[in-house]
N, C-alpha and C positions, 0 to 999 in steps of 0.2 A: 504494500500500500504506500509506503514511504517513497519507494522508487517511482511509482506512478505520479504521486503528488509533485515530486521534484522534477520529473520530466515535463509535466504540464506547466509548472511554474517557469522553467527555463524556456520552454517553447513560447509561452506568452510574453515573457520578458524580452527575448530577442526579437520577436515579431513587433512589439510595441516600440522598442528602442531603435529599431531600424526604419521608422516610417517618416522621419522628419528630413527636411532639407538641411544641408550643412552650409553655413555662411561664414566665410573667412574674410578678414579685412587686413591688408598690409600696406605699409608706407612704401611708395616707390622712391628709391633713392635713400639718402642717409636719414635715419631716425634719430632725433635728439632726445635728451632726457626731459627737456621742457621747451615750450614755445612762447614767443612774445606775441602780443596783439598785432594783428596785421600779417603775421607769417602765413604763407600759403603752403599747403601740402598736397601732394597727389597720392591718392589711395587706390589700391586695386581691390575690388570686391569680387569674390568668387562664390558662386552658388552651385552646389552639387546636389542633384536630385538623388537622394539615397533610395527613395522608393521607385525610381526609374521613370514613372509617369506622373506628372503634376497637373492638377486641374487648373492651377493658376497660370496666368501669363507672367512673363518676366516683368511686364509693366505694372503688375499688381504689387511689386516689391515696394515697401514703404521705407523711406529714409527720414529719420527723426533726429535733428541736430539740437544740441544744447551747448552753447558757448562756442559753437562753430557755425559757419554758414557754407552751404554747398553752392559754389560758384558756377560749376558746369559739370556735365556728366557725358561720357561717351555712350554710344549705343552698346547694347549687350552683344558680346561676341561668343559664338559657340566654339568651345575648345574641343568637345566631343559631345555625343548625344545626351549626356547627363551633366555636363559641366559648362558653365557660362561665366564670363568675366565682363567687368565694366570698370572704367577708370573715373574717379571723381576728383575734382579739384575743390578743396575746402580752405576756408580762411578762418584764422583764429580771431574771435570777436573780443572787443574791449569791454567786457561786461563785469569785470571785477571778480569773476569766479576763478577758483583755483584749478579747475579741470574743464576740459572740453570733451564732449561725448557725442558719438554718432551711433545710433541704434538702427539696425536694419532688420525689418520684420517681413515674414511671409506667413499669412494666416490662411489655413485651409483645414479641411476636416481630417487631415492626417497629421496634425500637430504643427504643420508649417515649419518655419525655421526662424532663428534669431541669432544675430551677431552684434557684438558691441566693440567699438573702437574708442579708446580713452587716451587722452594726453594730459600732461601736467602743463599748467600755464604759469608764466612768470608774472 
């Protein structure tokens, strides 16, 4: 009985854990320990469809900035059938906050995906 329960638990865990999109955010070029107001950064956003087929369009991806402003964004580029990238140019805002954060969300009935990029501000 214990083996059956463990098998069912592992099957459910791995099927649920593998249904979201993976979102990665990296700085293109040199990353600093902290940034000054007005500094501009170029970020590479990568979305990987873990569940292979997504009901959402890439245009449904939400970009929520706090202490940063998105200045421009490239079109999404297909790297392979389940991986897509996009470059963003962001600017550090003079808002008195100690950090700048960019959250990226994809909301669907398969848990979607979420990525966070955070910088320290001078």
